[in-house]
C-alpha positions, 0 to 999 in steps of 0.5 A, a space after each residue: 795320153 802323153 800330155 796327161 801323164 806329164 800333167 799328172 807328174 807335174 801335179 805330184 811334184 807340186 804336192 810333194 815338193 812343199 812337203 819335202 821342204 817342210 820336213 827338211 826345215 823341221 829337221 834343221 830346226 829340231 837339230 838347231 833347237 837340240 844343239 842350242 838347248 844342250 849349249 844352254 844347259 852346259 853353260 848353266 852347269 859350268 857356271 854352277 861349277 865355277 861358283 862351287 869352285 869359289 866356295 859356294 855350296 850349291 845343290 839342286 835337282 838335275 837341270 832340264 831344258 824344255 820349250 820345244 819348238 819356240 822357246 828354251 826353258 831351263 828349270 831350276 828346282 829345289 835350289 839350295 845355296 850356302 854362301 861364303 863364310 864372309 857372308 855368314 854362310 847364309 843359306 838360300 832355298 828356292 823351290 823353283 826358278 825358270 830361265 827362258 828365251 825365245 829360240 830365235 833370240 837366245 841372247 835375251 834371257 827371262 828369269 822368272 819365279 812362279 806366282 807365290 813362289 817362296 825363297 827362304 834365307 837362313 842366317 841368324 833369322 830365317 826369312 821368307 820371300 814371296 811376290 805376285 810376280 818376280 821377273 827379270 830380263 837380261 840382254 847380252 851383247 858380245 858376251 857381256 850383260 848390256 841390259 838388265 830389267 826387273 819387275 816385281 809386284 807385291 814383294 814381301 819379306 817376312 820372318 817365320 812368324 810372318 812379321 814383315 821385314 820389307 814389302 812394297 806394292 811394286 819395284 821396277 829397275 833397269 840397268 844398261 850401258 851408259 854414255 861411255 864404255 865404262 859407265 852404266 845407267 841405273 833407273 829404279 822406282 819403288 812404290 809404297 815401300 815399307 819396313 818397320 824401322 823406316 825413318 819416314 812414314 808413309 813413303 809413296 814412291 822412291 825414284 832413282 835415275 843415275 849414271 855411274 862412271 868408272 863402273 869397272 872399278 866397282 868390281 872385286 874387292 876394295 870397291 870404293 878405294 878403287 872407284 876413288 882412285 879411278 876418279 869415279 863419279 855418280 851423276 844423279 839426274 834424279 833421286 826423289 822421295 814422295 811422302 803423301 803430297 810432300 816431295 824431296 828431290 836431289 840431283 848433282 854430280 858426286 865423287 869421293 875425296 881422299 878422306 872418303 867424304 862425298 864431294 860435289 854440287 847438289 841441287 835440291 827441291 822441296 815441296 811441303 818440306 815442313 810436313 816431311 821434317 815433322 814426320 821424320 824419325 831423326 833417331 834413325 840417323 847418325 849425328 852428322 846427318 841429323 845436323 844436316 837435316 836440322 840446318 836445312 830445316 832452319 834454312 827452308 823454314 815454313 815455305 811451301 816449295 823451294 829449291 836450294 843448292 849445296 856444295 859438299 867439300 872438305 868434309 862439310 856441307 856448304 851453302 854459298 861460303 857458309 858451312 851448315 853441317 858436317 858431311 857423312 863419311 863413307 867407309 872406304 877399304 871395302 
């Protein structure tokens, strides 16, 4: 009899202990989720207040955090932003945006606009933005943005009469820490871009793979002056443009000299360059750029494929000891 009672008691413990443990775990997780959701909301409100103190006018519906138990989803609805006077007081309106993360990884944020979402940009001309998908990924490490990626499918910017200002079939971009503490790598691919004043039609793809050194110098005012003073450089591993079956590709290391001209060595590759030159609208460029394009066209002639190296120095574009064109000058002091 006593053995039977002992067995029943042990059986009840086996049933109740997992149940109690589950309740405790659920209570702890719920407390964590509520606390973390509150922190996420407070940080967002603090950031909005910080921007408002800088002169931005920001208005939106009260922030909400949802997604229990697996995610944090911060919803921004009817977001109205008026930019600074230096930015022509442009107005931006976003109907709805979502910022979410998995509950166990709050340092990885996903920013997303719902399908067919619209953004109105009001200045002298009101523009509307829409896309099948707009999604960005932000990863933070030690309080700093360490990685940024964005995926945009079928973006389109149009005016109020639905005339296209810019569109593409797809845009992918990535930003991450570089090979040094003060460098950043940037990767971007734009497929089938189009804008009415584009100097070359059609463009199948634009691709960029580069690393910027002395990145911190580009923060704040007088970016190019600070960048030049810090001996900043741009290491371009690839900048390519594909037009139909034609290709132009650049690579090299560039800096800015004291007179705000680009300096450095550039390696170029051309595939069917004559087709690109024949379709190029030279009226879209300044005289210095047109001179450079004309000189390159004379050098490459009617070849099918070729590679050339150029040196940018003292305000000129050189091939070997010969100056073939004047280099374009950057606007420093901004």
